[in-house]
MARPARO-576298 format. One record per residue (C-alpha): residue number from 1; residue in three letters; x, y, z. Coordinates in pm, 1 decimal. Layout:
# MARPARO-576298
<r num="NUM" residuo="ALA" east="X" north="Y" up="Z"/>
...
END
This chain:
# MARPARO-576298
<r num="1" residuo="MET" east="0.0" north="0.0" up="0.0"/>
<r num="2" residuo="LYS" east="136.8" north="342.1" up="-101.2"/>
<r num="3" residuo="TRP" east="112.7" north="673.8" up="82.6"/>
<r num="4" residuo="LYS" east="-114.0" north="936.9" up="-70.3"/>
<r num="5" residuo="HIS" east="60.4" north="1256.2" up="-170.7"/>
<r num="6" residuo="PRO" east="16.7" north="1523.7" up="97.6"/>
<r num="7" residuo="HIS" east="-86.1" north="1887.4" up="75.6"/>
<r num="8" residuo="ILE" east="225.6" north="2093.8" up="5.6"/>
<r num="9" residuo="ILE" east="196.6" north="2265.6" up="345.9"/>
<r num="10" residuo="LYS" east="328.5" north="1944.6" up="503.7"/>
<r num="11" residuo="ILE" east="668.6" north="2017.3" up="347.5"/>
<r num="12" residuo="TYR" east="667.5" north="2363.9" up="502.5"/>
<r num="13" residuo="GLU" east="576.2" north="2212.5" up="839.7"/>
<r num="14" residuo="ALA" east="854.7" north="1956.2" up="804.0"/>
<r num="15" residuo="LEU" east="1108.7" north="2229.4" up="729.9"/>
<r num="16" residuo="GLY" east="991.2" north="2418.3" up="1037.5"/>
<r num="17" residuo="THR" east="1040.9" north="2102.0" up="1240.5"/>
<r num="18" residuo="LEU" east="1407.9" north="2088.8" up="1144.0"/>
<r num="19" residuo="ALA" east="1457.5" north="2463.9" up="1189.7"/>
<r num="20" residuo="ASP" east="1318.4" north="2433.5" up="1543.2"/>
<r num="21" residuo="ASP" east="1523.3" north="2119.7" up="1616.6"/>
<r num="22" residuo="ARG" east="1209.5" north="1919.8" up="1699.8"/>
<r num="23" residuo="ILE" east="1329.1" north="1585.5" up="1562.0"/>
<r num="24" residuo="GLU" east="1549.3" north="1311.2" up="1705.4"/>
<r num="25" residuo="VAL" east="1659.3" north="1022.0" up="1483.5"/>
<r num="26" residuo="ILE" east="1787.8" north="701.6" up="1639.8"/>
<r num="27" residuo="GLY" east="1860.0" north="414.7" up="1404.4"/>
<r num="28" residuo="ASN" east="1556.3" north="357.2" up="1184.8"/>
<r num="29" residuo="THR" east="1319.3" north="556.3" up="1404.6"/>
<r num="30" residuo="ALA" east="1252.5" north="919.4" up="1480.2"/>
<r num="31" residuo="ARG" east="1064.9" north="1118.0" up="1739.9"/>
<r num="32" residuo="VAL" east="911.4" north="1435.9" up="1598.2"/>
<r num="33" residuo="TYR" east="773.3" north="1695.4" up="1838.1"/>
<r num="34" residuo="SER" east="472.0" north="1906.6" up="1748.1"/>
<r num="35" residuo="SER" east="506.2" north="2284.1" up="1713.4"/>
<r num="36" residuo="SER" east="351.5" north="2317.6" up="2061.7"/>
<r num="37" residuo="ARG" east="611.9" north="2066.6" up="2186.9"/>
<r num="38" residuo="ASN" east="336.8" north="1909.4" up="2399.5"/>
<r num="39" residuo="LYS" east="331.4" north="1580.3" up="2210.3"/>
<r num="40" residuo="PHE" east="547.4" north="1382.0" up="1973.0"/>
<r num="41" residuo="TYR" east="498.7" north="1151.8" up="1679.4"/>
<r num="42" residuo="GLU" east="682.3" north="826.8" up="1616.7"/>
<r num="43" residuo="VAL" east="829.3" north="760.7" up="1273.6"/>
<r num="44" residuo="SER" east="991.4" north="437.8" up="1158.1"/>
<r num="45" residuo="PHE" east="1148.5" north="376.5" up="820.9"/>
<r num="46" residuo="ASP" east="1302.8" north="102.6" up="610.7"/>
<r num="47" residuo="LEU" east="1487.5" north="256.0" up="317.0"/>
<r num="48" residuo="LYS" east="1578.3" north="-82.9" up="173.3"/>
<r num="49" residuo="ASN" east="1206.4" north="-152.9" up="126.1"/>
<r num="50" residuo="ASN" east="1116.6" north="209.1" up="41.7"/>
<r num="51" residuo="SER" east="871.2" north="231.7" up="329.2"/>
<r num="52" residuo="ILE" east="793.5" north="460.1" up="621.5"/>
<r num="53" residuo="MET" east="531.6" north="489.3" up="897.6"/>
<r num="54" residuo="SER" east="422.3" north="783.6" up="1110.3"/>
<r num="55" residuo="ASN" east="146.6" north="814.5" up="1368.0"/>
<r num="56" residuo="ASP" east="38.6" north="1172.7" up="1291.6"/>
<r num="57" residuo="ASN" east="-326.9" north="1250.9" up="1219.1"/>
<r num="58" residuo="GLY" east="-292.3" north="1299.4" up="843.2"/>
<r num="59" residuo="SER" east="-108.3" north="972.5" up="804.0"/>
<r num="60" residuo="TYR" east="-347.6" north="775.5" up="1022.2"/>
<r num="61" residuo="TRP" east="-683.0" north="918.7" up="915.3"/>
<r num="62" residuo="ASN" east="-615.8" north="1021.2" up="552.7"/>
<r num="63" residuo="GLY" east="-334.6" north="789.5" up="445.4"/>
<r num="64" residuo="GLU" east="-123.5" north="1092.1" up="347.3"/>
<r num="65" residuo="LEU" east="246.8" north="1120.6" up="408.0"/>
<r num="66" residuo="GLY" east="252.3" north="1365.1" up="699.0"/>
<r num="67" residuo="TYR" east="499.7" north="1627.8" up="806.8"/>
<r num="68" residuo="PRO" east="672.5" north="1403.8" up="1066.5"/>
<r num="69" residuo="ALA" east="767.1" north="1148.3" up="799.5"/>
<r num="70" residuo="THR" east="873.3" north="1425.7" up="562.9"/>
<r num="71" residuo="ALA" east="1085.0" north="1584.5" up="836.9"/>
<r num="72" residuo="CYS" east="1249.4" north="1246.8" up="891.9"/>
<r num="73" residuo="LEU" east="1326.4" north="1209.9" up="519.6"/>
<r num="74" residuo="LEU" east="1490.6" north="1553.5" up="526.7"/>
<r num="75" residuo="LYS" east="1685.2" north="1477.1" up="844.5"/>
<r num="76" residuo="ILE" east="1827.9" north="1147.4" up="717.7"/>
<r num="77" residuo="GLY" east="1923.8" north="1299.6" up="382.6"/>
<r num="78" residuo="LEU" east="1682.2" north="1116.8" up="153.4"/>
<r num="79" residuo="LEU" east="1552.6" north="1461.8" up="62.6"/>
<r num="80" residuo="LYS" east="1794.6" north="1752.6" up="15.8"/>
<r num="81" residuo="PHE" east="1777.0" north="1980.2" up="319.5"/>
<r num="82" residuo="ASP" east="1850.5" north="2351.6" up="284.8"/>
<r num="83" residuo="PRO" east="1880.1" north="2505.7" up="633.6"/>
<r num="84" residuo="ARG" east="1849.9" north="2858.7" up="491.2"/>
<r num="85" residuo="MET" east="1501.6" north="2778.0" up="363.5"/>
<r num="86" residuo="ALA" east="1405.7" north="2602.4" up="686.3"/>
<r num="87" residuo="ASP" east="1515.1" north="2905.4" up="888.6"/>
<r num="88" residuo="LEU" east="1245.7" north="3108.9" up="713.9"/>
<r num="89" residuo="LEU" east="993.8" north="2886.9" up="896.4"/>
<r num="90" residuo="LYS" east="1158.7" north="2885.2" up="1236.0"/>
<r num="91" residuo="GLY" east="921.2" north="2936.2" up="1526.5"/>
<r num="92" residuo="VAL" east="599.1" north="2903.0" up="1326.2"/>
<r num="93" residuo="LYS" east="318.8" north="2771.7" up="1551.9"/>
<r num="94" residuo="TRP" east="152.8" north="2556.9" up="1286.7"/>
<r num="95" residuo="LYS" east="-120.7" north="2409.5" up="1506.7"/>
<r num="96" residuo="ASP" east="-234.5" north="2751.4" up="1629.4"/>
<r num="97" residuo="ILE" east="-235.5" north="2902.1" up="1280.3"/>
<r num="98" residuo="ASN" east="-412.3" north="2600.8" up="1129.1"/>
<r num="99" residuo="GLN" east="-680.3" north="2619.9" up="1397.2"/>
<r num="100" residuo="SER" east="-727.7" north="2994.2" up="1346.1"/>
<r num="101" residuo="PHE" east="-804.3" north="2921.3" up="978.6"/>
<r num="102" residuo="LYS" east="-1021.1" north="2617.0" up="1062.5"/>
<r num="103" residuo="ASN" east="-760.3" north="2383.8" up="907.4"/>
<r num="104" residuo="ASP" east="-779.6" north="2554.1" up="568.5"/>
<r num="105" residuo="PHE" east="-420.6" north="2476.7" up="468.3"/>
<r num="106" residuo="ASP" east="-423.8" north="2719.1" up="176.1"/>
<r num="107" residuo="LYS" east="-512.3" north="3008.2" up="408.6"/>
<r num="108" residuo="THR" east="-252.0" north="2894.1" up="662.2"/>
<r num="109" residuo="LEU" east="14.1" north="2878.8" up="394.4"/>
<r num="110" residuo="ALA" east="-77.4" north="3223.2" up="258.5"/>
<r num="111" residuo="PHE" east="-54.7" north="3365.8" up="610.2"/>
<r num="112" residuo="VAL" east="285.3" north="3206.8" up="678.4"/>
<r num="113" residuo="GLU" east="421.5" north="3318.9" up="341.6"/>
<r num="114" residuo="SER" east="305.8" north="3675.0" up="414.5"/>
<r num="115" residuo="THR" east="555.7" north="3690.7" up="702.2"/>
<r num="116" residuo="ILE" east="858.5" north="3675.5" up="471.6"/>
<r num="117" residuo="THR" east="979.2" north="3898.7" up="188.4"/>
<r num="118" residuo="ASP" east="874.1" north="3844.5" up="-172.9"/>
<r num="119" residuo="TYR" east="1228.6" north="3737.8" up="-257.9"/>
<r num="120" residuo="GLU" east="1239.1" north="3484.5" up="27.9"/>
<r num="121" residuo="ARG" east="894.3" north="3356.3" up="-67.3"/>
<r num="122" residuo="HIS" east="1008.7" north="3305.3" up="-427.8"/>
<r num="123" residuo="LEU" east="1312.7" north="3103.2" up="-315.2"/>
<r num="124" residuo="LEU" east="1111.7" north="2903.7" up="-60.4"/>
<r num="125" residuo="VAL" east="830.0" north="2818.2" up="-300.6"/>
<r num="126" residuo="SER" east="1080.4" north="2702.6" up="-562.7"/>
<r num="127" residuo="TYR" east="1264.2" north="2483.5" up="-310.8"/>
<r num="128" residuo="VAL" east="942.8" north="2335.8" up="-169.4"/>
<r num="129" residuo="ASN" east="816.8" north="2255.8" up="-519.0"/>
<r num="130" residuo="GLU" east="1141.8" north="2067.5" up="-588.6"/>
<r num="131" residuo="LEU" east="1093.8" north="1870.7" up="-265.9"/>
<r num="132" residuo="ASP" east="731.7" north="1802.2" up="-357.1"/>
<r num="133" residuo="ASP" east="841.9" north="1652.4" up="-690.6"/>
<r num="134" residuo="LYS" east="1105.9" north="1439.5" up="-513.5"/>
<r num="135" residuo="ILE" east="851.2" north="1311.2" up="-262.0"/>
<r num="136" residuo="ARG" east="614.0" north="1217.4" up="-543.2"/>
<r num="137" residuo="GLY" east="897.8" north="1027.9" up="-710.2"/>
<r num="138" residuo="LEU" east="983.5" north="832.1" up="-396.5"/>
<r num="139" residuo="ASN" east="653.4" north="642.2" up="-418.7"/>
<r num="140" residuo="LEU" east="682.1" north="535.0" up="-54.8"/>
<r num="141" residuo="SER" east="493.4" north="241.2" up="93.1"/>
<r num="142" residuo="LEU" east="343.6" north="207.7" up="439.4"/>
<r num="143" residuo="LEU" east="573.0" north="30.9" up="683.6"/>
<r num="144" residuo="GLY" east="349.5" north="-203.4" up="879.0"/>
<r num="145" residuo="GLU" east="11.6" north="-120.7" up="1027.3"/>
<r num="146" residuo="LYS" east="-105.0" north="232.0" up="1096.3"/>
<r num="147" residuo="ILE" east="-56.0" north="348.6" up="1455.8"/>
<r num="148" residuo="ILE" east="-309.0" north="563.3" up="1643.3"/>
<r num="149" residuo="PRO" east="-191.6" north="924.5" up="1681.4"/>
<r num="150" residuo="PRO" east="-107.3" north="1069.3" up="2021.5"/>
<r num="151" residuo="LYS" east="-373.1" north="1279.4" up="2193.7"/>
<r num="152" residuo="GLY" east="-332.1" north="1630.2" up="2321.4"/>
<r num="153" residuo="TYR" east="-232.6" north="1969.7" up="2197.1"/>
END
């Protein structure tokens, strides 16, 4: 079974995760902390079998590759990480912003992009689109059974 392709905002969230140093990778697993830092998601991966699993809401409920898995792929080098682009997303409180826009990811993304210059936005959008194409090309499978997401904020 293959992962569905996520909304592009998940790449932005993943970059923010690395900028905020909210990911720990140990062996073939990772712990990814939410932007509130009040909970964490578990990610496991098997690159030999081109598969990954994460227990975030989007992955569990929608079958979409979520931001924790994407952050892990960036951290382990399967996707090219540019810290300059990630730094543009440092400190973004994704959960709060998403909730303020009733989980309308397009509105959230427009808001976040409005906080940087036009030049920075141009560079960031270009980089994220490259990552989006790479993710699509990975064609990742689910690693094992889905795991219920953690509760809490």
